[in-house]
PDB file of the backbone (N, CA, C, O) and the ligand in Angstrom, with CONECT records:
HET     ZN  A 101       1
ATOM      1  N   MET A   1      13.181  23.678  12.419  1.00  0.00           N
ATOM      2  CA  MET A   1      12.437  22.471  12.070  1.00  0.00           C
ATOM      3  C   MET A   1      13.000  21.279  12.834  1.00  0.00           C
ATOM      4  O   MET A   1      14.214  21.137  12.980  1.00  0.00           O
ATOM      5  N   GLU A   2      12.122  20.445  13.308  1.00  0.00           N
ATOM      6  CA  GLU A   2      12.562  19.277  14.054  1.00  0.00           C
ATOM      7  C   GLU A   2      12.680  18.061  13.148  1.00  0.00           C
ATOM      8  O   GLU A   2      11.843  17.818  12.279  1.00  0.00           O
ATOM      9  N   PHE A   3      13.744  17.310  13.381  1.00  0.00           N
ATOM     10  CA  PHE A   3      13.902  16.090  12.592  1.00  0.00           C
ATOM     11  C   PHE A   3      13.772  14.871  13.486  1.00  0.00           C
ATOM     12  O   PHE A   3      14.204  14.868  14.639  1.00  0.00           O
ATOM     13  N   ASN A   4      13.178  13.858  12.935  1.00  0.00           N
ATOM     14  CA  ASN A   4      13.083  12.590  13.627  1.00  0.00           C
ATOM     15  C   ASN A   4      13.971  11.578  12.921  1.00  0.00           C
ATOM     16  O   ASN A   4      14.162  11.639  11.706  1.00  0.00           O
ATOM     17  N   LYS A   5      14.508  10.650  13.698  1.00  0.00           N
ATOM     18  CA  LYS A   5      15.307   9.600  13.095  1.00  0.00           C
ATOM     19  C   LYS A   5      14.442   8.352  12.915  1.00  0.00           C
ATOM     20  O   LYS A   5      13.807   7.874  13.855  1.00  0.00           O
ATOM     21  N   CYS A   6      14.435   7.851  11.714  1.00  0.00           N
ATOM     22  CA  CYS A   6      13.618   6.679  11.401  1.00  0.00           C
ATOM     23  C   CYS A   6      14.208   5.440  12.076  1.00  0.00           C
ATOM     24  O   CYS A   6      15.380   5.122  11.875  1.00  0.00           O
ATOM     25  N   PRO A   7      13.399   4.742  12.876  1.00  0.00           N
ATOM     26  CA  PRO A   7      13.913   3.542  13.561  1.00  0.00           C
ATOM     27  C   PRO A   7      14.145   2.371  12.601  1.00  0.00           C
ATOM     28  O   PRO A   7      14.835   1.411  12.944  1.00  0.00           O
ATOM     29  N   GLN A   8      13.575   2.453  11.416  1.00  0.00           N
ATOM     30  CA  GLN A   8      13.704   1.365  10.451  1.00  0.00           C
ATOM     31  C   GLN A   8      15.001   1.456   9.662  1.00  0.00           C
ATOM     32  O   GLN A   8      15.761   0.490   9.591  1.00  0.00           O
ATOM     33  N   CYS A   9      15.254   2.620   9.071  1.00  0.00           N
ATOM     34  CA  CYS A   9      16.399   2.741   8.163  1.00  0.00           C
ATOM     35  C   CYS A   9      17.441   3.730   8.678  1.00  0.00           C
ATOM     36  O   CYS A   9      18.528   3.826   8.108  1.00  0.00           O
ATOM     37  N   GLY A  10      17.131   4.462   9.736  1.00  0.00           N
ATOM     38  CA  GLY A  10      18.096   5.375  10.315  1.00  0.00           C
ATOM     39  C   GLY A  10      18.198   6.732   9.639  1.00  0.00           C
ATOM     40  O   GLY A  10      19.015   7.563  10.033  1.00  0.00           O
ATOM     41  N   SER A  11      17.377   6.961   8.626  1.00  0.00           N
ATOM     42  CA  SER A  11      17.447   8.265   7.961  1.00  0.00           C
ATOM     43  C   SER A  11      16.603   9.291   8.721  1.00  0.00           C
ATOM     44  O   SER A  11      15.705   8.941   9.487  1.00  0.00           O
ATOM     45  N   PHE A  12      16.914  10.556   8.488  1.00  0.00           N
ATOM     46  CA  PHE A  12      16.196  11.622   9.176  1.00  0.00           C
ATOM     47  C   PHE A  12      15.045  12.123   8.325  1.00  0.00           C
ATOM     48  O   PHE A  12      15.129  12.179   7.098  1.00  0.00           O
ATOM     49  N   PHE A  13      13.968  12.484   9.008  1.00  0.00           N
ATOM     50  CA  PHE A  13      12.807  12.986   8.271  1.00  0.00           C
ATOM     51  C   PHE A  13      12.109  14.034   9.118  1.00  0.00           C
ATOM     52  O   PHE A  13      12.272  14.071  10.338  1.00  0.00           O
ATOM     53  N   SER A  14      11.333  14.883   8.464  1.00  0.00           N
ATOM     54  CA  SER A  14      10.766  16.026   9.174  1.00  0.00           C
ATOM     55  C   SER A  14       9.257  15.936   9.353  1.00  0.00           C
ATOM     56  O   SER A  14       8.671  16.753  10.064  1.00  0.00           O
ATOM     57  N   ASN A  15       8.626  14.967   8.725  1.00  0.00           N
ATOM     58  CA  ASN A  15       7.169  14.904   8.851  1.00  0.00           C
ATOM     59  C   ASN A  15       6.774  14.180  10.138  1.00  0.00           C
ATOM     60  O   ASN A  15       7.621  13.615  10.831  1.00  0.00           O
ATOM     61  N   GLU A  16       5.496  14.206  10.441  1.00  0.00           N
ATOM     62  CA  GLU A  16       5.006  13.501  11.610  1.00  0.00           C
ATOM     63  C   GLU A  16       5.020  12.007  11.348  1.00  0.00           C
ATOM     64  O   GLU A  16       5.045  11.554  10.203  1.00  0.00           O
ATOM     65  N   GLY A  17       5.004  11.272  12.414  1.00  0.00           N
ATOM     66  CA  GLY A  17       4.950   9.823  12.266  1.00  0.00           C
ATOM     67  C   GLY A  17       6.161   9.169  12.864  1.00  0.00           C
ATOM     68  O   GLY A  17       7.153   9.824  13.186  1.00  0.00           O
ATOM     69  N   LYS A  18       6.066   7.848  13.009  1.00  0.00           N
ATOM     70  CA  LYS A  18       7.133   7.115  13.669  1.00  0.00           C
ATOM     71  C   LYS A  18       8.268   6.767  12.730  1.00  0.00           C
ATOM     72  O   LYS A  18       9.416   6.625  13.152  1.00  0.00           O
ATOM     73  N   THR A  19       7.945   6.629  11.457  1.00  0.00           N
ATOM     74  CA  THR A  19       8.967   6.239  10.488  1.00  0.00           C
ATOM     75  C   THR A  19       9.019   7.245   9.354  1.00  0.00           C
ATOM     76  O   THR A  19       8.105   8.051   9.185  1.00  0.00           O
ATOM     77  N   CYS A  20      10.105   7.195   8.570  1.00  0.00           N
ATOM     78  CA  CYS A  20      10.248   8.101   7.434  1.00  0.00           C
ATOM     79  C   CYS A  20       9.231   7.747   6.350  1.00  0.00           C
ATOM     80  O   CYS A  20       8.687   6.642   6.357  1.00  0.00           O
ATOM     81  N   PRO A  21       8.968   8.662   5.425  1.00  0.00           N
ATOM     82  CA  PRO A  21       7.949   8.400   4.391  1.00  0.00           C
ATOM     83  C   PRO A  21       8.231   7.125   3.590  1.00  0.00           C
ATOM     84  O   PRO A  21       7.305   6.396   3.235  1.00  0.00           O
ATOM     85  N   ASN A  22       9.515   6.858   3.306  1.00  0.00           N
ATOM     86  CA  ASN A  22       9.870   5.642   2.569  1.00  0.00           C
ATOM     87  C   ASN A  22       9.421   4.397   3.302  1.00  0.00           C
ATOM     88  O   ASN A  22       8.764   3.524   2.736  1.00  0.00           O
ATOM     89  N   CYS A  23       9.789   4.330   4.582  1.00  0.00           N
ATOM     90  CA  CYS A  23       9.461   3.140   5.368  1.00  0.00           C
ATOM     91  C   CYS A  23       7.967   3.081   5.646  1.00  0.00           C
ATOM     92  O   CYS A  23       7.388   1.996   5.691  1.00  0.00           O
ATOM     93  N   ALA A  24       7.337   4.238   5.834  1.00  0.00           N
ATOM     94  CA  ALA A  24       5.900   4.261   6.069  1.00  0.00           C
ATOM     95  C   ALA A  24       5.173   3.657   4.876  1.00  0.00           C
ATOM     96  O   ALA A  24       4.197   2.924   5.035  1.00  0.00           O
ATOM     97  N   GLN A  25       5.651   3.968   3.698  1.00  0.00           N
ATOM     98  CA  GLN A  25       5.024   3.416   2.492  1.00  0.00           C
ATOM     99  C   GLN A  25       5.217   1.905   2.417  1.00  0.00           C
ATOM    100  O   GLN A  25       4.293   1.162   2.085  1.00  0.00           O
ATOM    101  N   LYS A  26       6.449   1.460   2.734  1.00  0.00           N
ATOM    102  CA  LYS A  26       6.708   0.013   2.745  1.00  0.00           C
ATOM    103  C   LYS A  26       5.837  -0.673   3.783  1.00  0.00           C
ATOM    104  O   LYS A  26       5.298  -1.752   3.538  1.00  0.00           O
ATOM    105  N   ASP A  27       5.699  -0.032   4.964  1.00  0.00           N
ATOM    106  CA  ASP A  27       4.858  -0.601   6.011  1.00  0.00           C
ATOM    107  C   ASP A  27       3.416  -0.707   5.543  1.00  0.00           C
ATOM    108  O   ASP A  27       2.753  -1.718   5.774  1.00  0.00           O
ATOM    109  N   ASN A  28       2.935   0.338   4.884  1.00  0.00           N
ATOM    110  CA  ASN A  28       1.557   0.330   4.421  1.00  0.00           C
ATOM    111  C   ASN A  28       1.292  -0.826   3.469  1.00  0.00           C
ATOM    112  O   ASN A  28       0.249  -1.477   3.535  1.00  0.00           O
ATOM    113  N   THR A  29       2.254  -1.072   2.579  1.00  0.00           N
ATOM    114  CA  THR A  29       2.107  -2.185   1.639  1.00  0.00           C
ATOM    115  C   THR A  29       2.012  -3.501   2.397  1.00  0.00           C
ATOM    116  O   THR A  29       1.178  -4.350   2.084  1.00  0.00           O
ATOM    117  N   LYS A  30       2.883  -3.665   3.409  1.00  0.00           N
ATOM    118  CA  LYS A  30       2.882  -4.902   4.185  1.00  0.00           C
ATOM    119  C   LYS A  30       1.597  -5.042   5.006  1.00  0.00           C
ATOM    120  O   LYS A  30       1.034  -6.131   5.121  1.00  0.00           O
ATOM    121  N   ILE A  31       1.142  -3.910   5.577  1.00  0.00           N
ATOM    122  CA  ILE A  31      -0.075  -3.947   6.383  1.00  0.00           C
ATOM    123  C   ILE A  31      -1.276  -4.321   5.520  1.00  0.00           C
ATOM    124  O   ILE A  31      -2.154  -5.065   5.955  1.00  0.00           O
ATOM    125  N   GLN A  32      -1.306  -3.799   4.299  1.00  0.00           N
ATOM    126  CA  GLN A  32      -2.403  -4.150   3.387  1.00  0.00           C
ATOM    127  C   GLN A  32      -2.376  -5.639   3.073  1.00  0.00           C
ATOM    128  O   GLN A  32      -3.414  -6.297   3.017  1.00  0.00           O
ATOM    129  N   LYS A  33      -1.148  -6.165   2.866  1.00  0.00           N
ATOM    130  CA  LYS A  33      -0.991  -7.587   2.592  1.00  0.00           C
ATOM    131  C   LYS A  33      -1.500  -8.410   3.773  1.00  0.00           C
ATOM    132  O   LYS A  33      -2.182  -9.420   3.599  1.00  0.00           O
ATOM    133  N   LEU A  34      -1.153  -7.958   4.971  1.00  0.00           N
ATOM    134  CA  LEU A  34      -1.561  -8.658   6.187  1.00  0.00           C
ATOM    135  C   LEU A  34      -3.080  -8.604   6.358  1.00  0.00           C
ATOM    136  O   LEU A  34      -3.708  -9.613   6.680  1.00  0.00           O
ATOM    137  N   GLU A  35      -3.666  -7.426   6.141  1.00  0.00           N
ATOM    138  CA  GLU A  35      -5.118  -7.276   6.258  1.00  0.00           C
ATOM    139  C   GLU A  35      -5.814  -8.199   5.268  1.00  0.00           C
ATOM    140  O   GLU A  35      -6.786  -8.880   5.596  1.00  0.00           O
ATOM    141  N   ASN A  36      -5.292  -8.203   4.056  1.00  0.00           N
ATOM    142  CA  ASN A  36      -5.868  -9.016   3.001  1.00  0.00           C
ATOM    143  C   ASN A  36      -5.801 -10.500   3.363  1.00  0.00           C
ATOM    144  O   ASN A  36      -6.755 -11.252   3.163  1.00  0.00           O
ATOM    145  N   TYR A  37      -4.656 -10.895   3.897  1.00  0.00           N
ATOM    146  CA  TYR A  37      -4.483 -12.292   4.293  1.00  0.00           C
ATOM    147  C   TYR A  37      -5.479 -12.677   5.383  1.00  0.00           C
ATOM    148  O   TYR A  37      -6.106 -13.735   5.324  1.00  0.00           O
ATOM    149  N   LEU A  38      -5.615 -11.800   6.380  1.00  0.00           N
ATOM    150  CA  LEU A  38      -6.471 -12.105   7.531  1.00  0.00           C
ATOM    151  C   LEU A  38      -7.952 -12.149   7.158  1.00  0.00           C
ATOM    152  O   LEU A  38      -8.750 -12.818   7.814  1.00  0.00           O
ATOM    153  N   GLN A  39      -8.306 -11.423   6.089  1.00  0.00           N
ATOM    154  CA  GLN A  39      -9.698 -11.442   5.645  1.00  0.00           C
ATOM    155  C   GLN A  39     -10.045 -12.776   4.998  1.00  0.00           C
ATOM    156  O   GLN A  39     -11.202 -13.196   4.993  1.00  0.00           O
ATOM    157  N   ASN A  40      -9.034 -13.430   4.457  1.00  0.00           N
ATOM    158  CA  ASN A  40      -9.288 -14.634   3.671  1.00  0.00           C
ATOM    159  C   ASN A  40      -8.787 -15.918   4.307  1.00  0.00           C
ATOM    160  O   ASN A  40      -9.013 -17.005   3.776  1.00  0.00           O
ATOM    161  N   ASN A  41      -8.109 -15.802   5.440  1.00  0.00           N
ATOM    162  CA  ASN A  41      -7.508 -16.992   6.052  1.00  0.00           C
ATOM    163  C   ASN A  41      -7.670 -16.967   7.563  1.00  0.00           C
ATOM    164  O   ASN A  41      -7.894 -15.923   8.176  1.00  0.00           O
ATOM    165  N   PHE A  42      -7.549 -18.151   8.136  1.00  0.00           N
ATOM    166  CA  PHE A  42      -7.501 -18.242   9.589  1.00  0.00           C
ATOM    167  C   PHE A  42      -6.128 -17.784  10.063  1.00  0.00           C
ATOM    168  O   PHE A  42      -5.133 -17.883   9.345  1.00  0.00           O
ATOM    169  N   VAL A  43      -6.105 -17.279  11.297  1.00  0.00           N
ATOM    170  CA  VAL A  43      -4.826 -16.890  11.881  1.00  0.00           C
ATOM    171  C   VAL A  43      -4.024 -18.157  12.204  1.00  0.00           C
ATOM    172  O   VAL A  43      -4.514 -19.031  12.918  1.00  0.00           O
ATOM    173  N   PRO A  44      -2.801 -18.259  11.685  1.00  0.00           N
ATOM    174  CA  PRO A  44      -1.986 -19.449  11.966  1.00  0.00           C
ATOM    175  C   PRO A  44      -1.532 -19.497  13.419  1.00  0.00           C
ATOM    176  O   PRO A  44      -1.691 -18.535  14.169  1.00  0.00           O
ATOM    177  N   ASP A  45      -0.961 -20.646  13.800  1.00  0.00           N
ATOM    178  CA  ASP A  45      -0.568 -20.855  15.197  1.00  0.00           C
ATOM    179  C   ASP A  45       0.661 -20.054  15.598  1.00  0.00           C
ATOM    180  O   ASP A  45       0.811 -19.681  16.761  1.00  0.00           O
ATOM    181  N   THR A  46       1.533 -19.791  14.645  1.00  0.00           N
ATOM    182  CA  THR A  46       2.786 -19.132  14.998  1.00  0.00           C
ATOM    183  C   THR A  46       3.043 -17.922  14.119  1.00  0.00           C
ATOM    184  O   THR A  46       2.507 -17.790  13.018  1.00  0.00           O
ATOM    185  N   LEU A  47       3.871 -17.057  14.641  1.00  0.00           N
ATOM    186  CA  LEU A  47       4.270 -15.873  13.894  1.00  0.00           C
ATOM    187  C   LEU A  47       5.066 -16.269  12.649  1.00  0.00           C
ATOM    188  O   LEU A  47       4.953 -15.639  11.597  1.00  0.00           O
ATOM    189  N   GLU A  48       5.877 -17.329  12.789  1.00  0.00           N
ATOM    190  CA  GLU A  48       6.688 -17.795  11.663  1.00  0.00           C
ATOM    191  C   GLU A  48       5.797 -18.217  10.493  1.00  0.00           C
ATOM    192  O   GLU A  48       6.063 -17.903   9.333  1.00  0.00           O
ATOM    193  N   GLU A  49       4.738 -18.935  10.840  1.00  0.00           N
ATOM    194  CA  GLU A  49       3.831 -19.400   9.799  1.00  0.00           C
ATOM    195  C   GLU A  49       3.152 -18.217   9.112  1.00  0.00           C
ATOM    196  O   GLU A  49       2.999 -18.191   7.891  1.00  0.00           O
ATOM    197  N   LEU A  50       2.751 -17.249   9.917  1.00  0.00           N
ATOM    198  CA  LEU A  50       2.137 -16.047   9.356  1.00  0.00           C
ATOM    199  C   LEU A  50       3.130 -15.331   8.441  1.00  0.00           C
ATOM    200  O   LEU A  50       2.758 -14.796   7.396  1.00  0.00           O
ATOM    201  N   SER A  51       4.389 -15.333   8.851  1.00  0.00           N
ATOM    202  CA  SER A  51       5.427 -14.695   8.063  1.00  0.00           C
ATOM    203  C   SER A  51       5.621 -15.394   6.720  1.00  0.00           C
ATOM    204  O   SER A  51       5.718 -14.752   5.674  1.00  0.00           O
ATOM    205  N   VAL A  52       5.675 -16.729   6.776  1.00  0.00           N
ATOM    206  CA  VAL A  52       5.843 -17.504   5.542  1.00  0.00           C
ATOM    207  C   VAL A  52       4.650 -17.281   4.610  1.00  0.00           C
ATOM    208  O   VAL A  52       4.813 -17.103   3.403  1.00  0.00           O
ATOM    209  N   ASN A  53       3.449 -17.294   5.193  1.00  0.00           N
ATOM    210  CA  ASN A  53       2.240 -17.186   4.376  1.00  0.00           C
ATOM    211  C   ASN A  53       2.053 -15.799   3.764  1.00  0.00           C
ATOM    212  O   ASN A  53       1.504 -15.669   2.670  1.00  0.00           O
ATOM    213  N   THR A  54       2.504 -14.776   4.463  1.00  0.00           N
ATOM    214  CA  THR A  54       2.295 -13.414   3.965  1.00  0.00           C
ATOM    215  C   THR A  54       3.525 -12.845   3.277  1.00  0.00           C
ATOM    216  O   THR A  54       3.426 -11.868   2.534  1.00  0.00           O
ATOM    217  N   GLY A  55       4.690 -13.451   3.520  1.00  0.00           N
ATOM    218  CA  GLY A  55       5.924 -12.905   2.963  1.00  0.00           C
ATOM    219  C   GLY A  55       6.424 -11.689   3.730  1.00  0.00           C
ATOM    220  O   GLY A  55       7.314 -10.974   3.269  1.00  0.00           O
ATOM    221  N   ILE A  56       5.844 -11.461   4.904  1.00  0.00           N
ATOM    222  CA  ILE A  56       6.253 -10.320   5.735  1.00  0.00           C
ATOM    223  C   ILE A  56       7.192 -10.818   6.837  1.00  0.00           C
ATOM    224  O   ILE A  56       6.848 -11.768   7.540  1.00  0.00           O
ATOM    225  N   PRO A  57       8.370 -10.204   7.007  1.00  0.00           N
ATOM    226  CA  PRO A  57       9.312 -10.647   8.043  1.00  0.00           C
ATOM    227  C   PRO A  57       8.676 -10.633   9.433  1.00  0.00           C
ATOM    228  O   PRO A  57       7.845  -9.775   9.729  1.00  0.00           O
ATOM    229  N   THR A  58       9.070 -11.590  10.291  1.00  0.00           N
ATOM    230  CA  THR A  58       8.467 -11.686  11.622  1.00  0.00           C
ATOM    231  C   THR A  58       8.678 -10.417  12.438  1.00  0.00           C
ATOM    232  O   THR A  58       7.813 -10.046  13.232  1.00  0.00           O
ATOM    233  N   LYS A  59       9.808  -9.748  12.258  1.00  0.00           N
ATOM    234  CA  LYS A  59      10.055  -8.540  13.056  1.00  0.00           C
ATOM    235  C   LYS A  59       9.076  -7.429  12.674  1.00  0.00           C
ATOM    236  O   LYS A  59       8.673  -6.626  13.516  1.00  0.00           O
ATOM    237  N   ASP A  60       8.702  -7.395  11.398  1.00  0.00           N
ATOM    238  CA  ASP A  60       7.697  -6.418  10.982  1.00  0.00           C
ATOM    239  C   ASP A  60       6.326  -6.801  11.514  1.00  0.00           C
ATOM    240  O   ASP A  60       5.567  -5.948  11.973  1.00  0.00           O
ATOM    241  N   LEU A  61       6.017  -8.086  11.450  1.00  0.00           N
ATOM    242  CA  LEU A  61       4.719  -8.553  11.947  1.00  0.00           C
ATOM    243  C   LEU A  61       4.543  -8.231  13.422  1.00  0.00           C
ATOM    244  O   LEU A  61       3.498  -7.729  13.836  1.00  0.00           O
ATOM    245  N   SER A  62       5.591  -8.527  14.228  1.00  0.00           N
ATOM    246  CA  SER A  62       5.437  -8.278  15.658  1.00  0.00           C
ATOM    247  C   SER A  62       5.338  -6.784  15.933  1.00  0.00           C
ATOM    248  O   SER A  62       4.666  -6.366  16.876  1.00  0.00           O
ATOM    249  N   ARG A  63       6.006  -5.983  15.113  1.00  0.00           N
ATOM    250  CA  ARG A  63       5.901  -4.529  15.271  1.00  0.00           C
ATOM    251  C   ARG A  63       4.467  -4.067  14.972  1.00  0.00           C
ATOM    252  O   ARG A  63       3.898  -3.278  15.726  1.00  0.00           O
ATOM    253  N   PHE A  64       3.889  -4.559  13.878  1.00  0.00           N
ATOM    254  CA  PHE A  64       2.522  -4.165  13.526  1.00  0.00           C
ATOM    255  C   PHE A  64       1.555  -4.568  14.628  1.00  0.00           C
ATOM    256  O   PHE A  64       0.679  -3.797  15.019  1.00  0.00           O
ATOM    257  N   ILE A  65       1.730  -5.802  15.127  1.00  0.00           N
ATOM    258  CA  ILE A  65       0.808  -6.322  16.126  1.00  0.00           C
ATOM    259  C   ILE A  65       0.926  -5.521  17.423  1.00  0.00           C
ATOM    260  O   ILE A  65      -0.074  -5.258  18.090  1.00  0.00           O
ATOM    261  N   ASN A  66       2.140  -5.139  17.770  1.00  0.00           N
ATOM    262  CA  ASN A  66       2.337  -4.369  18.993  1.00  0.00           C
ATOM    263  C   ASN A  66       1.861  -2.932  18.855  1.00  0.00           C
ATOM    264  O   ASN A  66       1.400  -2.331  19.825  1.00  0.00           O
ATOM    265  N   GLU A  67       1.971  -2.381  17.656  1.00  0.00           N
ATOM    266  CA  GLU A  67       1.688  -0.957  17.484  1.00  0.00           C
ATOM    267  C   GLU A  67       0.258  -0.671  17.064  1.00  0.00           C
ATOM    268  O   GLU A  67      -0.242   0.435  17.266  1.00  0.00           O
ATOM    269  N   SER A  68      -0.405  -1.666  16.478  1.00  0.00           N
ATOM    270  CA  SER A  68      -1.721  -1.389  15.938  1.00  0.00           C
ATOM    271  C   SER A  68      -2.811  -2.180  16.646  1.00  0.00           C
ATOM    272  O   SER A  68      -2.741  -3.404  16.757  1.00  0.00           O
ATOM    273  N   LYS A  69      -3.820  -1.456  17.125  1.00  0.00           N
ATOM    274  CA  LYS A  69      -4.958  -2.110  17.774  1.00  0.00           C
ATOM    275  C   LYS A  69      -5.674  -3.030  16.801  1.00  0.00           C
ATOM    276  O   LYS A  69      -6.273  -4.035  17.183  1.00  0.00           O
ATOM    277  N   GLU A  70      -5.595  -2.663  15.557  1.00  0.00           N
ATOM    278  CA  GLU A  70      -6.258  -3.431  14.507  1.00  0.00           C
ATOM    279  C   GLU A  70      -5.836  -4.900  14.531  1.00  0.00           C
ATOM    280  O   GLU A  70      -6.624  -5.796  14.228  1.00  0.00           O
ATOM    281  N   PHE A  71      -4.561  -5.126  14.902  1.00  0.00           N
ATOM    282  CA  PHE A  71      -4.033  -6.487  14.889  1.00  0.00           C
ATOM    283  C   PHE A  71      -3.856  -7.058  16.296  1.00  0.00           C
ATOM    284  O   PHE A  71      -3.160  -8.055  16.490  1.00  0.00           O
ATOM    285  N   SER A  72      -4.492  -6.416  17.269  1.00  0.00           N
ATOM    286  CA  SER A  72      -4.293  -6.855  18.648  1.00  0.00           C
ATOM    287  C   SER A  72      -4.817  -8.278  18.871  1.00  0.00           C
ATOM    288  O   SER A  72      -4.393  -8.959  19.805  1.00  0.00           O
ATOM    289  N   ASN A  73      -5.734  -8.719  18.015  1.00  0.00           N
ATOM    290  CA  ASN A  73      -6.231 -10.095  18.149  1.00  0.00           C
ATOM    291  C   ASN A  73      -5.163 -11.120  17.764  1.00  0.00           C
ATOM    292  O   ASN A  73      -5.338 -12.319  17.980  1.00  0.00           O
ATOM    293  N   LEU A  74      -4.062 -10.641  17.195  1.00  0.00           N
ATOM    294  CA  LEU A  74      -2.978 -11.544  16.831  1.00  0.00           C
ATOM    295  C   LEU A  74      -1.955 -11.705  17.963  1.00  0.00           C
ATOM    296  O   LEU A  74      -0.990 -12.460  17.842  1.00  0.00           O
ATOM    297  N   ASN A  75      -2.186 -10.981  19.063  1.00  0.00           N
ATOM    298  CA  ASN A  75      -1.233 -11.002  20.166  1.00  0.00           C
ATOM    299  C   ASN A  75      -0.927 -12.417  20.645  1.00  0.00           C
ATOM    300  O   ASN A  75       0.195 -12.701  21.063  1.00  0.00           O
ATOM    301  N   GLY A  76      -1.926 -13.315  20.586  1.00  0.00           N
ATOM    302  CA  GLY A  76      -1.746 -14.677  21.054  1.00  0.00           C
ATOM    303  C   GLY A  76      -0.621 -15.403  20.354  1.00  0.00           C
ATOM    304  O   GLY A  76       0.108 -16.172  20.982  1.00  0.00           O
ATOM    305  N   ILE A  77      -0.464 -15.168  19.038  1.00  0.00           N
ATOM    306  CA  ILE A  77       0.559 -15.921  18.319  1.00  0.00           C
ATOM    307  C   ILE A  77       1.952 -15.390  18.611  1.00  0.00           C
ATOM    308  O   ILE A  77       2.944 -16.084  18.387  1.00  0.00           O
ATOM    309  N   ILE A  78       2.030 -14.166  19.109  1.00  0.00           N
ATOM    310  CA  ILE A  78       3.339 -13.622  19.477  1.00  0.00           C
ATOM    311  C   ILE A  78       3.889 -14.325  20.705  1.00  0.00           C
ATOM    312  O   ILE A  78       5.103 -14.457  20.863  1.00  0.00           O
ATOM    313  N   SER A  79       3.000 -14.772  21.565  1.00  0.00           N
ATOM    314  CA  SER A  79       3.446 -15.400  22.805  1.00  0.00           C
ATOM    315  C   SER A  79       4.208 -16.699  22.529  1.00  0.00           C
ATOM    316  O   SER A  79       4.869 -17.228  23.423  1.00  0.00           O
ATOM    317  N   HIS A  80       4.120 -17.213  21.307  1.00  0.00           N
ATOM    318  CA  HIS A  80       4.864 -18.424  20.946  1.00  0.00           C
ATOM    319  C   HIS A  80       6.350 -18.134  20.753  1.00  0.00           C
ATOM    320  O   HIS A  80       7.163 -19.059  20.739  1.00  0.00           O
ATOM    321  N   LEU A  81       6.706 -16.879  20.605  1.00  0.00           N
ATOM    322  CA  LEU A  81       8.114 -16.542  20.328  1.00  0.00           C
ATOM    323  C   LEU A  81       9.002 -16.831  21.520  1.00  0.00           C
ATOM    324  O   LEU A  81      10.211 -16.606  21.459  1.00  0.00           O
TER     325      LEU A  81
HETATM  326 ZN    ZN A 101      13.010   4.852   7.149  1.00  0.00          ZN2+
END
């Protein structure tokens, strides 16, 4: 069996995916929060503002934006970093 090392928490896991099931679940919660926010609000000018408004750390936000096409329209605010 092949194990992958989770880039988020460093633990090993055997299922498919980039992160371990624990972190994947945490990511899903954050992504839902972000989706929900974007449905009801304008995209702020900066990643920091988006972070404050959603409660999601900027490093997670930039990861989601880089990894998910769904949030590719947010790429502009990353350029402020
Ligand atoms: Zn993990």
